[in-house]
N, C-alpha and C positions, 0 to 999 in steps of 0.2 A: 979304476977311474971313477971319480965321484960324479954323480949325475947333477947337472946344473940346469934348472928350468929356464933360467935367464938366457943361457947359451943356446938352448933349443929354440926358445922364442926368437932369438936373434937369427938363427938359421932359417926358420920359417919366414921371418920377415924379409930376409935377403932373397929367398926364393919367390916370395909373393910380390916384391917391389916391381919387377917388370910387368907382371900381370896387372897390378894396380895402375901403372902408368898407361897401359893399353886401354883399360876400362875408362880411366879419367879422360884420356884423349878421345875415346869414342863418345863419351857423354858431351864433351866440349865441341867436338868437330862434326858430329853427325846430326842431321835433321831427322827427327823421329818420323816425319811424314813420309819420307821416301828412302830413308837409310842411306842417303848419299852424303858425302862430305859437304858441309855448308860452304857455299861460295856465293859471293855477292858481286855482281858486275854492274857498273854504270855504262850504259851503251850510249855513246855520244857521237853523232856524225861530225865529219870534218867542218862543215859549215858552221856548226855550233861552237866547236872548239876554237874556231878562228876569231870569235868574239871574246875580247878580254874579260868582260863581265861574267860570261858563262864559264869560260875556261878556269878562271880563278875560283869560282864556286865549285866546279867539279873537282878540282885538285883539293880544295879544303874539305869537301864532303868525303872524298876518299880517305883522307887522314882521320876524320872524325868517325867514320864507319869502322875503320880498322881498330880504333881505340875502343869502340863499343862492342865489337865482335872479335876479340883478340885471337880466337882459335879458328876463325874463318879465313878463307882466301878472298881477298878484296882486289878487284882488278878493274881496269878500264877496257871496255870493248871486248869482253870475253862472252861470246855468244853461247858458251856452254855452261855458264854459271847457273846454279840452282835458283838463285834469286836475281832477276834482271830488272834494273831500273832503266827503262828505255826513254831517252830524251828526244825531242823533236829536232828536225832540221830547221834552219832559220830561213825565212823569206822576208827580209826587211821591207821590201817594196809593199807587201800586203799589210804589214803592221804599221806603216808610217802614218796612216790616217786614222788609226784606232784611238778612241779616248784613252786618257792616261790610266784610268782604273782597269779598263779592259786589257790594255797592253801589258799590264803587270799581273793579271789574274792567271790562274792555273787550275787544272783539274787532273787528279790522279785516278786511274782506273786499274784495278788489280784483278787478274784472273789466272787460274791454273792453265798451263800450256804443256801438255805431256807430263813429264816428271819435274817441270820447273814451275815457278811462280813468276809471272811477268807483270810488272807495274809500269804502265804507260803514262807518261806525262804529256798533257796537252797544254801548250803555251805558244804565244805568237812572237815573243821577243826574248832576247837574252835576259832581260830583267825578269820576265815571267818565269823563265827556267830557273834562274837563281832563287827567286822567291819560292818556287815549287820544291826545289831540293831542300832548302833550309826549312821550309814549312813541314815537309815530310819528317825531317829529323826532330823538330821541336814539337809539333802538334800530334805526331803519331808514334814516333819511336822513343819518346821520353827524354830527349836532350833538353837541357834548360840553360839557355844563354842569358843568365841572370845579370851579368855584370861584365864589363870589358875585360876584367881580370879573373873572372870565375865562371866556369861552365860546369854544370853537372852532367856528366856523361854516364848513361846507363850501361850496365853490363848484360849482354845477351849471349846465351849459348846457342839458341835457336832463333829462327825468324819469328817475331812475336805477333805479326799482323795476320788477319784472316786472309784466306786465299782470294776471296771475292769482296770487293768493295768499290764504291765510287765516292769520291770526296773532292770538293772544289773550294777555292778560296778567292775572295775579291777584296781589294783594299777599300776601306771606307772613304779614303781621300786620295787624290792623285799624288799629292805631296805629303810625306809623313816623315817626321824626324824631330830633331832637338836643337834648340839654341843653347849653347854653353855660355852662361853669363860670366864671361871672363873679366868684367869689371870687378868681380869678386875673386879672391885668391883660392879658387877651387882646384880640383885635381889636375886639370889639364891647362890651366891658365898660363903657367910658365912654359910648358912644352909647346904650346901654340905660338908663343911670341919669342922664345929664346932658343935659337938653334944650337947654342953652346951647352945647354943643359944636357947632362948625360942621358942618352936614350930618348931624346925629345921626339924625333921623327918616329921611332918605333912605338912610343906611347900613343901618338896620334893615330898611327896606322891601326894599332890594336883597337882603338875606339871605333874607327871606321869599319873594321871587321865586325864589331859588335852590332853596329847599325845594320850592315848587310845581312847578318845572320838572323836578325829580328825583323826582316822585311821592311826596313826603313830606307828611304832614298834621299834624305835631305838632312843637312846639318848647317849650322851657322854659329859664329862666335862674334863677340864685340872686340874690335881692334883697339889696342891701347896706344897712346901717342908716343910712348917712349921707345918703341921698337927701333932697332938699328936699321936705318934706311938703306944701307948697303947690303947687310948680311941677311936680312929677313926675307926679301922677295924670293931668293932661290929656295929657302926652306919652305915657304908657303906654296911655291909651285910644286915642290915634291909631294906634299901631302894632298894637294888638290888633284894632281894627276893620278895619284894612287886611288883617291876616292872615286874618280871617274872610272877607273878600271874595276871598281867594286860596285858600280851602278849607283853611286851616291853623288848628288849635286851639292856644291858647297857655296855658301853665301858668307859675306862679311858684313857686319853692322858697323857703321861709322856715324859720327855726329856731324851736324852742320857746324855747330860751334858750342858743344856742351862743355861747361866748365868743370863739372864735378867728376870725381872718380877716374881721372886720367884718361878719359875717352879720347880717341883719335878725332881730330877736327879737320873738316874740309876748309874752314875759314877761321882765321884769327881776327876777331871783330875790330880790334883797335889798329890793325894794319890796313893799309890802303889796298885798292885793287882786288876787291873780293872775288870778282869773276875770274881773274887771272889765278888767284890762289886755288879756286876750285879746279880749274883745268890742270894746273900743275900737280895738285895732289892726286887727282884721278888718274893722270898719266902715270904717276909713280905706282899707284895702287894696282893698275891693270897691267903691270908686268906679270901678274898672276891671272890665270884664266878663270876668274870668278863666274859662277853661274847666275848669281843675283847679288844685289847690294841693298841693304836696308838702311834707311837714313833716319836718325833721331834728330828732330828739329828743335827740341827744347834746349835752352841753355842750362837746364838742370831741373830737378824735381821741385815743383812749386815756383819755378822761375819762368820768365816769358818764353814763348815759342816764336822762333824766328819765322816759321812758315806763316804765322799770322801777321807778323810785322812786315815781312818782306818775302812773300811767297815766290817771287821770281827767282830768288837764290836757290830755294829747294827745287824748283822746277828746272833750273839749269842743271843741277846734279842729275835729276831724273832724265833729262833729255840727253846728256852726255853718256850716262850709263846705258841707256837703251839704244840710242842711235849710233853713237860713235864706237861703243865697245860691245854692243850686241848682247848685253846681259839684261836680266829682268831687274826692275826697280820696285822696292816696297817702301811704303810710308809707315813708320812706326807710330802707334798710338799708345796712350797711357790713360789710366783711370783718374788721373788728376784733371780737373776741369774747372772752368770759371764758375763763380757763384750763380751767374745768370743761367747757365746751362743746368746747374744742379737744381735750381728752383723750379724750372719747367720740365725737368726730366728728359730733355732732348739729348740725343747722342752727340759726341764731340763733332764739331764742324771740321770738314775736310776742305779747306779753302783752296779753290782753283787747282786741285790736284788733277793732272792730266788723266784722261779716261784710260789710257793704255798702261797706267801704273797700278801696281797692286797695293794691298793694305794688310797690315798685321793688326788684328783686334786683340788687345791685351786684357787679361784679368789677372788678379794677384791672389797669392796665398791659398789657403785651403777652402776657399769659398767659390761656389759655382756662379755662373753668369746670371742665373735666374732666381736664386733663393732670395727671400724677402729681406734677410738681415745679413749684411756683410760690412761691418764697420771698418773699412779700409780707406786710408788717405782722406778721411773726413767725409766719406760717402755713407749713405744709409745702406745701399746695396750696389750691385754692378749691372743692374738690368739695362741701363743706358748703353752698355757695351753689347749686350745681346741685340738691342735695337740697331746698333751700328752694323753688326755682322749681318743682320737680316737686310738692312738697307743697302749696304755696299755689295753684298754677294749677288745682287741683281744687276750690277753695272760694271764690276771690275773683279779681277782675281783677288779673292779674299781668303786669308789664312787665319785660323784661330791660334792665339799665342798665349796660352795659360801657363801658370807656374806650377811646378811640381815640388818646389821648395823655395823659401824666401831668403834665408840666411839673415845677416846683420844681427838681429836680436829677437828672432821670432821662433824658429824651429830647430834646425840641427846645430845652431850655435849655442843654444841654451844648455843642454839639448832637450828637445821634445820629439818624440816619434808620433806624428799627428796622422792617424788613420783617416780622418776626414778628407785628406787630399785624394784618397782613392775614390770615395763616393762622389766628390765634386768633379773630379776629372772624368770619371765614367759617365756621370749624368751629362756633363757638357759635351762629351764626344758624341753621344747619341743625338743630342739637341742640334749640334752643328752639322752633323750628317743630314738630318732632316731638312735643315735650312739650305742645303746645297753648297755649303762652304767647301772649297776645293782643296784646302791644305790644313794640316794640323802640325804646328811647330811648337813643341813644348819647351818652355823657358825653365832651365834647370840650374840650380845653384848648389850642387853637391850631392853625393850618393851615399855617404855613410849614415849610420844611425837609422838604417832601414829605408832610406830614400831611394836606393837602387830599386826597391820593390815597386815604388810608384812609377819610375821611368820604365821599368821592364813591363809592368802591367799596361801602361799606356801604349807601348809598342805592340803588345799582343792584342789589345782591344782594337787597334786600328785596322784589323782584318776581320772580315765576316766569313765564317766557315759553314759550309752546307754539306751534310753527310746523309746519303740515301734520301735526298730530297728535303731534309729537315735542317733548318738553321740551328747551329749550336749556340745557345745563349751564353752571354757573359754576365758578370756581376762585379761589384767593387772588389770582392775577395776571391773571384774565380781563379786568378793567376796564382795567388797564394795557395789556393786549394789544389792546384796542380803539383806543387811541391809536397804538400802534406795531404794526400787524398784520404782523409779520415773524417767520418761523419761527426764524431764528438769534437774534434779539433775545429771543424768548420763552424760548429755552433758556438764554441768558445771565442773564436776570432770575431764572429758576428756580434757576440755580446760585447766584446771590447770596442768594436766600431760604434755600436749603439751607445755605449756608455760615454765615449768621447764626444759623439755628436750631441748627446743630451747636455752634458756638463760644459764642455769646452765651447761649443757653438751656441746651442739654444739658451743655456744659462750664462753664456758670454764670459766664461772663466779665462778665455784666451786674452782678455784685456789685462789679466793679472799674471798668468803663468808665463807670458812672453816678457822678456826683459824690455826696458825702455830703449827706444831707438836713440841714436847719438844726439839728435837735436830736440828730443822731447823735453829735456830739462832746461833748455835755453829760455831766456826771457822773451816775451813778445817783442817783435813779430817773428822771431826766428823759430819758435816752437810749433812749426807746422805739423799737422798729423801725417803719420805714415801707416804704421800697423795699428791694430786695435789697442787702445789704451784706456785706463780708468777714466771715468767722467770727472775727475778731480786730480789735482796734483798731490803727491804723497805727503808733502809738508802739511797739508790740510788735516791729516790724521792727528796732528798734534794741536793745531790751532783752532779747529772748528768742530762743533758737535753735529754738523750737517752730515757727517759720515758715520754717525752712530749706528745706522741700520746695517752697516757692513758686518757687525758682529753677529747679527741674526740671519744674514743672507749669504753674502759672498764668501766670508771666511768659513762658515759652516759648510757651504757648498764645496769649497776647496778641500776641506778635511774629509768630507764624505766621498768625493771623487778619489782622493788619494788612497783612502782605505779600500774602496771597492776595486780600484784599478790594480792595486798591488796584490790583492787576493786573487783577482782574475789572472794576472800574470803568473802567479804561482800555480794556479790550476792548469794554465796552458803549458807551463814547464813540465808538470807531472804527466800530463796527457801526451806531450811530445815524446817524453822518454818511453812511455808505454808503446806509442806508435812506432818509434824508431827501432824498438826491440823486435818488431815484426818484419822489418825490412831486411831482406837477405843481402843486398848489396848497397853500397853508397851510404852506409850508416853514419860514418864519420862526417861526411860532407853535410848531411842533413842536420846532424847535431850542432855543427858550427853555425849553420844558418838559424836554427831555432833558438839557440842561446843568444845570438846577436839580436834577434827580434824581441825575445823575452826581456833582455836587458834594457832595450829601448822602451818597452812598456813600463818596466819597473822604475826607471829613472824618470819617466814622465809622471808616474804616480808620486814619487818622492819630491819632484819639483813642486807639485801642487801643495803637498804638505809643508814643504819648506817655506813657500810664499805665505801660507796661512800663518806660520809662526812669526815671520818677520813683520807682517802687518799687525799681528797682535802685540808684538814687542813695541812697535811704535805707538800704538794706541794706549798701551799700559802706562805711558809717560804723560798722558794728557792731564792728570790731576796733580802732577808734581811741579814744583817750582824749578826753574832752569838749573839752579845749583845742585838740585837733588837728582837730576837725570844722569844716567838712564834709570836707576832704581832697581831694587832687588827683583821685582817681578819681571821687568824687561830683561834683565840679565839671565834669569832662569829660562825665559823663552828663547833667548838668543843662544844659550848653551844647548838647548834642544835642537834649534835650527842647525847649529854647527855639527851636531851629531848626525843629523839627517844628511847634511852635505858630505860628511866623511863616508857615510854608507854609499852615497851616490858616487863618490870619487873612486871607491874600490871598483865599482862597475865600469866607470870610465876607463880605468887602467886596464881592465880585462878587455874592454872594447878596443882600446888602442892596439892591443896585441893582434887584433884581427883586421886592422885597417888594410886595405888592399894596395894603397900607395904608401910610400915611406912616411913615417910619422914626422920626420923633419920637414917634409914638404907640406903636409896638410895640417899639422897640429903644433907647430913650433914657430918661434920668431924667425924671420928670414927677410931678405931683401928681394924684392921683385918689382915689376913695372906697375902693379896695382897701387891704389891709394893706401894700402895697408901694409904694415911691416910684419905680417905673420900669415900662416895658412888659415884657411877658413874654420878649422876646428881648434885653433889655439885658445879661444875663449873657453872651450869645453875642457881643455887639458887640466886646468886647475879649478874649474867651475867658477870662473871669474865673476859672472853676473850674480851667482848665489852669494859668494863672499862679499861682493860690493853691497848687496841689499842688507846683509847682516850689519855691515859697518855703517851704512846709512841710518839704520834704526838705532845703532849704538851711539853714533855721533850727531844724529839729526842733521846730516848734510845731504841735501837733495839737489845740488847744482850739477851742471853738466861736466865740470872740471874735476869733480871728486872721483878719485880712482879711475881717471879717464883712460880708456883703451884706444881712443881714436886720434889720428893726426888730422885735426880739423883743417889746417892749412892745406895739406895735400889732398884731402877729400874735396874741399871747396874748389881748389884749383884756380883761384882768381888770376894768378899770373899768366894763365893760358889765354887771357884776353889779348895778350901781345906776344908772349914768347912761346 
């Protein structure tokens, strides 16, 4: 019989297989501290489980812990578990008079008890218990609730926390959450309004779960006027009731009589009996148990405010909401203000607003409320809104209402991944906390192209954590650092933020890298300012020598930023690969996130280079007679611009493959109730604004109707004055 080494190896392997399984099982299932099987028990008394908010969180935590500790025994109320998370009994009578931040706070204390480790949660309410469980998972055990559709779950074979520690958390604001700006066709705009959309209710619940997991207790969206008046209220009741079971209050924003963007209106101005209209519409609206209602009193951006012309109508809505329906009422503000107020720097007037009504203080884009230069909506800065927050917080419930994305033609629609959102929002949050503002409601317009990072960071920053008596400090990039805890990467991301702050904000390149807003190219008086724009119209590049300085300043700044940003994105990519190679588990998830963010930085760099080329192409035609345009030099520059666009388009297609919601929903033409016939990322899908700017430079067409993307009739909504 011939000797076969392979056959012998096979026999040895067969004999060793059971032994290897036993060893692997032991490594997975035993805690080295006490050589006992790892078991984790959540100890929850009946009084706590009787509260839906706590019960739902306990059940969710059990599922999440089992996913993270696949070899451990996870159970409810197992007093023999080697790791015990002991939750408090509830006494709601004692908690009823506590301030909102105290009632939602919690403290964890861990200590060895015999052969077990016992973690005891101190909290006074079901909300505090829910926050405490999710806080332990995210802030201590390494879970990352980054997006409604993406959670990073760590893998643990043993209990990773020390046996002894004391750690507490307190929210910075009693009310914390997000306003989904559903006037824009973002991820959940359809699901919130259309119960017939497949999975609509499940998608909204998924978002509510994300809020609860991140310690957020408030959400709001803008109601559109085209909702089915019969079929929508049961749908809204279902998601509002679910939110209440998760500890989340829900508000709806409506308009008094806003014309634009298909906003729901309490009043049709050209119809008679305005007060009867208000009562009838509110009776319909409150078939759903809303916790609060926000009212937009302007007829549109840069259009008259009804609260100034007829404040009694706004106050009737406020009185009905608060007295008849028992909900809170908030007055919405905007950074648009009359010239007289702009000249003397006073905050917007709040004419005759009842003292028991709240106010939302709005700021826009990636600018803080306090920085000196913020060229938005024709303003020099937004400091007047900071004054308003300081003034109103002394006399009424005041929530800060800043943006984490702007859409239309500024950030994720271009696309640009603007890191200054992180620094502006972090700075403002600390400022508003010092002022005593009681709420923080972030105005969000989409999560892709890295904007989920801004929202998730804001949610995390809204809590203050103290460990062993010392506060854990946060920074604009601290949450990103939690995903990639690497010193070299932290420095590179800090360099990227500094680079964008310097060029895009301080050198004001955002005036050029943002595409022009829909009305920017209209003739006077319709060309009112919205986002940062050049201090001239682009046709002046051909007609006037007053823009000659661009070649020596702005265009060279665009080129310098583009080159430096692209090099830095490449460095971040290489360093991310090195770091990910050292991570034992979850490597694939980290790589997907890092590539997404790196593509965002690279496309932002390419955008600046592309804009420099199209500006140069326009200016190259200045010396040519009309019949000779565009000319050889302009065509050469436009060919280079097209090549840059094609490079960026490759990255767009890669990014689309990772969109968390269906591409047909968020990035293609479609019919919905908004004023737009497409998802919010449709302009990105073929880099519409980039291509349009090339064609503008080629054909010297700079009017609003050229390659127009917008339905001006539907956006303006003039028919809603009557119908």
